KEMAR-983986 format. One line per 2 residues: number of its first residue (from 1); their letters; for each residue y, x, z of N, C-alpha, C. Coordinates in pm, whole numbers, plus 50000, padded with zeros to 5 digits. Layout:
residues N
NUM	A	Y/X/Z/Y/X/Z/Y/X/Z  ...
end
This chain:
residues 40
1	XX	21847/13597/80822/21836/13724/80750/21733/13708/80639  21767/13749/80520/21676/13742/80405/21621/13881/80375
3	XX	21488/13892/80365/21425/14020/80331/21412/14033/80181  21432/14152/80132/21418/14178/79988/21284/14246/79962
5	XX	21222/14208/79852/21100/14277/79808/21139/14409/79745  21065/14511/79775/21095/14644/79723/20977/14692/79639
7	XX	21005/14740/79519/20903/14800/79434/20915/14952/79445  20802/15018/79454/20801/15164/79463/20749/15219/79332
9	XX	20834/15289/79259/20795/15345/79130/20697/15460/79149  20592/15463/79066/20495/15572/79066/20542/15682/78971
11	XX	20597/15641/78859/20651/15736/78762/20764/15668/78684  20846/15749/78620/20949/15695/78533/20885/15648/78404
13	XX	20959/15576/78325/20910/15531/78194/20859/15651/78117  20736/15641/78067/20678/15752/77990/20623/15699/77859
15	XX	20610/15788/77763/20556/15752/77632/20432/15834/77605  20320/15766/77581/20195/15834/77547/20204/15892/77405
17	XX	20112/15984/77374/20112/16049/77243/20089/15949/77130  20026/15833/77158/20003/15731/77055/20119/15633/77044
19	XX	20228/15655/77120/20350/15577/77104/20371/15466/77206  20270/15434/77287/20287/15327/77386/20373/15377/77502
21	XX	20469/15293/77542/20555/15324/77656/20505/15245/77776  20494/15313/77892/20444/15248/78014/20524/15292/78135
23	XX	20522/15207/78236/20578/15240/78367/20481/15186/78471  20464/15258/78580/20373/15215/78687/20452/15205/78817
25	XX	20417/15103/78896/20482/15085/79026/20389/15010/79120  20420/15016/79249/20348/14939/79349/20427/14815/79382
27	XX	20358/14701/79391/20425/14578/79433/20435/14577/79586  20503/14479/79645/20520/14476/79790/20388/14472/79869
29	XX	20279/14426/79807/20149/14423/79875/20070/14553/79858  20125/14649/79783/20057/14777/79764/19968/14785/79642
31	XX	19969/14684/79558/19890/14686/79434/19959/14769/79328  19882/14852/79258/19937/14931/79149/19948/14845/79025
33	XX	20067/14839/78965/20094/14760/78846/20136/14853/78733  20081/14832/78614/20123/14908/78497/20172/14808/78392
35	XX	20291/14834/78341/20349/14751/78236/20371/14840/78115  20326/14793/77997/20339/14876/77879/20369/14793/77754
37	XX	20417/14863/77654/20441/14800/77526/20307/14774/77458  20302/14678/77365/20174/14649/77298/20129/14764/77207
39	XX	19997/14770/77186/19942/14866/77091/19966/14818/76950  19988/14909/76860/20006/14873/76718/19886/14914/76638
end
């Protein structure tokens, strides 16, 4: 049996007022991860 890693989303893709888009989620170990577009 193979176990799958599951990510738990904290929020949907959002866009800050300065234009950066980010999404946050928890990895399988419970760490909060934020991924975003670069600042201009």
